[in-house]
Wavefront OBJ file of the C-alpha trace (Angstrom):
o trace
v -4.334 182.275 154.477
v -5.718 178.736 155.126
v -6.103 177.608 158.722
v -6.073 173.991 157.733
v -2.754 172.190 158.709
v -0.833 170.816 155.791
v 0.008 167.226 155.861
v 3.675 166.542 156.536
v 5.358 164.218 154.194
v 9.018 163.607 155.288
v 9.783 161.290 152.431
v 8.344 163.548 149.658
v 11.571 165.360 149.053
v 13.675 162.235 149.268
v 11.447 160.391 146.699
v 11.738 163.293 144.314
v 15.552 163.220 144.567
v 15.862 159.471 143.774
v 16.440 158.412 140.215
v 15.389 155.260 138.443
v 16.952 151.908 139.240
v 20.109 151.156 137.153
v 19.783 148.526 134.446
v 22.228 146.186 132.827
v 23.104 147.609 129.341
v 23.597 144.096 127.992
v 20.323 142.344 129.013
v 18.185 145.105 130.601
v 17.951 143.389 133.995
v 17.600 145.842 136.891
v 20.481 146.000 139.340
v 20.970 147.902 142.679
v 22.695 151.219 142.896
v 25.401 149.557 145.056
v 25.912 146.927 142.381
v 26.314 149.612 139.698
v 28.767 151.461 141.951
v 30.927 148.353 142.387
v 30.703 146.596 138.977
v 29.777 149.466 136.720
v 32.042 151.851 134.868
v 33.100 155.375 135.872
v 29.508 156.505 135.226
v 28.023 153.678 137.145
v 26.698 152.089 133.949
v 26.408 148.375 134.288
v 27.621 146.565 131.065
v 26.990 143.045 132.439
v 25.170 141.530 135.469
v 25.005 138.111 137.137
v 22.180 137.150 134.710
v 24.236 137.551 131.568
v 27.898 137.293 132.778
v 30.126 135.711 135.371
v 31.480 137.523 138.362
v 35.061 136.862 137.079
v 34.182 138.686 133.914
v 32.544 141.516 135.766
v 35.515 141.849 138.137
v 38.037 142.092 135.276
v 36.046 144.674 133.424
v 37.043 143.192 130.065
v 33.530 143.714 128.773
v 33.514 147.496 129.368
v 34.386 149.513 126.312
v 37.837 151.383 126.589
v 36.288 154.828 126.340
v 33.964 154.168 129.278
v 36.558 152.946 131.766
l 1 2 3 4 5 6 7 8 9 10 11 12 13 14 15 16 17 18 19 20 21 22 23 24 25 26 27 28 29 30 31 32 33 34 35 36 37 38 39 40 41 42 43 44 45 46 47 48 49 50 51 52 53 54 55 56 57 58 59 60 61 62 63 64 65 66 67 68 69
């Protein structure tokens, strides 16, 4: 048994639990998780972002394929 104290890393488990940043499926631009939750489909996949679409198009979800809604 080692007598040396182990270094406490409170964020280590949190970092391991995080996933990669969501990306727009249309242009590849990175978006925030909150943006994906609001403007993405039911799987939080973003099919358009402000760089490749307008907010009106994103809000109506006309660009999301029917099987992904």
